[in-house]
PAFI-432474 format. One record per residue (C-alpha): x, y, z. Coordinates in Angstrom, 3 decimals, decimal comma. Each point is the difference from the previous one (the first is absolute). Layout:
<site x="X" y="Y" z="Z"/>
...
//
This chain:
<site x="-7,581" y="-23,036" z="2,602"/>
<site x="3,446" y="-1,580" z="0,014"/>
<site x="1,590" y="-0,426" z="3,443"/>
<site x="3,263" y="1,958" z="-0,665"/>
<site x="-2,035" y="2,864" z="-1,435"/>
<site x="-2,335" y="-0,082" z="2,998"/>
<site x="2,984" y="0,110" z="2,365"/>
<site x="1,453" y="2,965" z="-1,889"/>
<site x="-3,295" y="1,925" z="0,001"/>
<site x="-0,605" y="-0,768" z="3,683"/>
<site x="3,520" y="1,170" z="0,903"/>
<site x="-0,512" y="3,294" z="-1,803"/>
<site x="-3,415" y="0,467" z="1,600"/>
<site x="1,203" y="-0,776" z="3,504"/>
<site x="3,084" y="2,178" z="-0,389"/>
<site x="-1,999" y="2,882" z="-1,464"/>
<site x="-2,612" y="0,008" z="2,765"/>
<site x="2,532" y="-0,252" z="2,815"/>
<site x="2,309" y="2,501" z="-1,681"/>
<site x="-2,702" y="2,628" z="-0,572"/>
<site x="-1,184" y="-0,283" z="3,603"/>
<site x="3,601" y="0,225" z="1,196"/>
<site x="0,658" y="2,965" z="-2,292"/>
<site x="-2,926" y="1,904" z="1,473"/>
<site x="1,191" y="-0,801" z="3,516"/>
<site x="3,523" y="1,196" z="-0,839"/>
<site x="-1,224" y="3,029" z="-1,966"/>
<site x="0,731" y="2,462" z="2,805"/>
<site x="3,527" y="-1,303" z="0,329"/>
<site x="1,135" y="0,640" z="-3,560"/>
<site x="-1,515" y="0,593" z="-3,425"/>
<site x="2,147" y="-2,759" z="-1,502"/>
<site x="-1,692" y="-2,503" z="2,321"/>
<site x="-3,189" y="0,356" z="-2,047"/>
<site x="1,594" y="-1,736" z="-2,992"/>
<site x="2,790" y="-1,938" z="1,706"/>
<site x="-2,226" y="-2,033" z="2,342"/>
<site x="-2,230" y="-1,459" z="-2,761"/>
<site x="2,963" y="-0,763" z="-2,260"/>
<site x="1,947" y="-1,776" z="2,740"/>
<site x="-3,116" y="-1,851" z="1,183"/>
<site x="-0,701" y="-1,294" z="-3,523"/>
<site x="3,641" y="-1,051" z="-0,364"/>
<site x="-0,199" y="-1,794" z="3,353"/>
<site x="-3,148" y="-1,864" z="-0,997"/>
<site x="1,524" y="-1,009" z="-3,342"/>
<site x="3,131" y="-1,224" z="1,789"/>
<site x="-2,273" y="-2,091" z="2,222"/>
<site x="-1,530" y="-1,619" z="-3,082"/>
<site x="3,475" y="-0,739" z="-1,312"/>
<site x="1,107" y="-1,501" z="3,303"/>
<site x="-3,121" y="-2,167" z="0,117"/>
<site x="0,712" y="-1,229" z="-3,533"/>
<site x="3,620" y="-0,758" z="0,927"/>
<site x="-1,154" y="-2,195" z="2,853"/>
<site x="-2,271" y="-1,973" z="-2,270"/>
<site x="-3,369" y="1,677" z="0,497"/>
<site x="-1,494" y="-1,028" z="-3,333"/>
<site x="-3,489" y="-0,662" z="1,342"/>
<site x="-2,927" y="2,383" z="0,104"/>
<site x="0,343" y="3,318" z="1,758"/>
<site x="0,008" y="-0,863" z="3,700"/>
<site x="-0,019" y="1,714" z="3,333"/>
<site x="3,746" y="-0,504" z="0,522"/>
<site x="0,924" y="1,926" z="-3,123"/>
<site x="-2,559" y="2,686" z="0,804"/>
<site x="1,347" y="0,371" z="3,524"/>
<site x="3,567" y="0,248" z="-1,294"/>
<site x="-1,091" y="2,662" z="-2,497"/>
<site x="-1,648" y="2,033" z="2,749"/>
<site x="3,056" y="-0,279" z="2,256"/>
<site x="2,449" y="1,056" z="-2,708"/>
<site x="-2,300" y="2,806" z="-1,176"/>
<site x="-0,107" y="1,348" z="3,559"/>
<site x="3,789" y="-0,361" z="0,127"/>
<site x="0,134" y="2,179" z="-3,134"/>
<site x="-2,068" y="2,695" z="1,736"/>
<site x="2,272" y="-0,203" z="3,047"/>
<site x="3,008" y="0,400" z="-2,294"/>
<site x="-1,644" y="3,084" z="-1,534"/>
<site x="-0,560" y="1,331" z="3,534"/>
<site x="3,656" y="-0,500" z="0,863"/>
<site x="1,249" y="1,517" z="-3,250"/>
<site x="-2,234" y="3,072" z="0,179"/>
<site x="0,669" y="0,403" z="3,719"/>
<site x="3,723" y="0,444" z="-0,569"/>
<site x="-0,541" y="2,554" z="-2,751"/>
<site x="-2,522" y="1,946" z="2,054"/>
<site x="2,239" y="0,120" z="3,065"/>
<site x="2,955" y="1,297" z="-2,064"/>
<site x="-2,108" y="2,784" z="-1,483"/>
<site x="-1,300" y="1,159" z="3,387"/>
//
């Protein structure tokens, strides 16, 4: 498998897993968190792949890129938490 394709597939996989787990955790907070957390986590992981490519990571998929994808995917879930938290507090 080609390295850029592997990075892309790994980013989607990491973002999807973290986003689905985060969506289930945030489920009680807001219904929109169920779809927003996975979407933002996948976007965060894809941004991490782009950032790694910008800084010259052309080698095989490594732990640094994986760690950056996890961190930015979690940041996407946190962003979903903050966005749904504001909407839920206004409605209450």
